[in-house]
C-alpha positions in Angstrom: 38.8 -5.2 -35.4 35.1 -4.9 -34.3 34.1 -4.8 -30.5 30.7 -5.9 -29.5 29.2 -4.0 -26.3 27.6 -7.0 -24.4 24.8 -6.3 -22.4 24.7 -8.1 -18.9 21.3 -9.1 -18.4 19.7 -9.5 -14.7 16.8 -11.4 -13.9 14.7 -11.2 -10.4 11.5 -11.9 -8.9 9.3 -9.7 -7.0 5.8 -9.9 -4.8 3.2 -7.5 -6.1 1.0 -7.4 -3.0 -2.7 -6.4 -3.1 -3.2 -7.0 -6.8 -6.8 -7.5 -7.4 -7.1 -8.8 -11.0 -6.1 -10.8 -13.7 -6.6 -8.2 -16.4 -4.7 -5.5 -14.2 -1.8 -8.1 -14.0 -1.8 -8.2 -17.8 -2.0 -4.5 -18.4 1.1 -4.1 -15.8 2.9 -7.0 -18.0 2.2 -5.2 -21.1 2.9 -1.6 -20.1 6.4 -2.6 -18.3 7.4 -4.7 -21.1 7.4 -1.4 -23.4 10.0 0.0 -20.8 13.3 0.8 -22.3 15.9 -1.9 -21.1 13.3 -4.5 -20.3 14.3 -7.9 -21.9 11.3 -9.8 -20.8 8.5 -9.3 -17.7 5.9 -11.9 -16.6 3.3 -11.0 -14.0 1.5 -13.9 -12.5 -1.9 -12.9 -10.9 -2.4 -15.8 -8.8 1.0 -16.2 -7.1 1.3 -12.2 -7.1 4.7 -12.3 -8.7 6.7 -10.4 -11.3 9.6 -11.9 -13.2 11.8 -9.3 -14.6 14.7 -9.7 -17.1 16.2 -6.3 -17.6 19.6 -4.7 -18.6 21.7 -4.9 -15.2 23.3 -1.1 -16.1 19.8 0.4 -15.9 17.9 -2.3 -13.7 17.3 0.2 -10.6 15.8 2.9 -13.3 13.9 0.3 -14.9 12.5 -1.1 -11.6 11.4 2.4 -10.6 9.6 3.1 -13.8 8.0 -0.3 -13.2 6.6 0.8 -9.8 5.1 3.9 -11.3 3.3 1.9 -14.0 1.9 -0.5 -11.2 0.6 2.2 -9.1 -1.0 3.9 -12.0 -2.9 0.5 -13.1 -3.4 -0.8 -9.5 -3.2 2.0 -7.1 -3.4 -0.3 -3.9 -0.6 -2.6 -5.3 2.8 -2.6 -3.7 5.6 -4.0 -5.7 8.2 -5.0 -3.1 11.8 -4.8 -4.2 
């Protein structure tokens, strides 16, 4: 008998204040998509929103890593969680 471990995915949207340019939004999205546990991430420059689908068991850890990415790429930006 085989047992499959099902991964529960959590999806949440966040505001990114002080996001200055579309290029930075794309860089944040690209870097965040490489974080372990991320299923899908989208950053919208015009609405200053990020939608994150990530492994529920690691969601907080993933979010903290993405906050660091945001600060590295756009130091004045604030990811509101």
